[in-house]
C-alpha positions in Angstrom: 9.5 -18.9 -30.9 11.5 -17.2 -28.2 11.3 -18.8 -24.8 12.7 -17.5 -21.6 13.3 -19.9 -18.8 13.6 -18.7 -15.2 13.6 -20.2 -11.7 14.2 -19.5 -8.1 12.7 -16.0 -8.1 11.8 -16.2 -4.4 9.5 -13.1 -4.7 12.2 -11.0 -6.2 10.9 -10.3 -9.7 11.5 -6.6 -10.3 14.9 -7.0 -11.8 13.8 -10.0 -13.9 10.8 -8.1 -15.2 13.0 -5.2 -16.2 15.5 -7.5 -18.0 12.8 -9.4 -19.9 11.4 -6.1 -21.1 14.7 -5.4 -22.7 14.5 -8.7 -24.7 12.7 -8.4 -28.1 10.0 -10.8 -29.3 9.5 -12.9 -26.2 6.7 -15.4 -26.9 6.6 -17.4 -23.6 8.2 -17.6 -20.2 8.7 -20.9 -18.3 9.0 -20.5 -14.6 10.6 -23.5 -13.0 9.6 -22.9 -9.5 10.5 -21.7 -6.1 7.8 -19.2 -5.7 5.5 -20.2 -8.6 3.2 -17.4 -7.5 5.8 -15.1 -9.0 4.7 -16.5 -12.4 1.3 -14.7 -12.0 3.1 -11.4 -11.2 5.4 -11.8 -14.2 2.5 -12.6 -16.5 0.4 -9.7 -15.4 3.2 -7.2 -15.5 4.5 -8.2 -18.9 1.3 -9.4 -20.6 3.1 -12.6 -21.6 2.2 -16.3 -21.4 3.9 -17.9 -18.4 3.9 -21.6 -17.6 4.9 -22.5 -14.1 6.1 -25.7 -12.5 6.5 -26.2 -8.7 10.0 -26.2 -7.3 11.2 -27.7 -4.0 10.0 -24.6 -2.0 6.5 -24.8 -3.5 5.4 -27.9 -1.8 2.4 -26.5 0.1 -1.0 -26.9 -1.4 -1.9 -29.2 -4.3 -1.5 -26.8 -7.2 -0.6 -28.3 -10.5 1.2 -26.3 -13.2 -1.0 -23.6 -14.7 -0.7 -21.7 -17.9 -1.3 -18.0 -17.5 -2.0 -15.3 -20.1 
């Protein structure tokens, strides 16, 4: 299984998405916060499973980690 771990995207995902597309056989992405809503964008754009975990800048609301596919 090939896992990519990212964090601190802060709404800047274009370059990340481009780079992940260059990596072969990615099975899952783990987003470690600071703008966990970016996880949804990454998942939709790449069609990959993304698990997100809140970071220190994600303290509003009461979301818990969500798996997206």
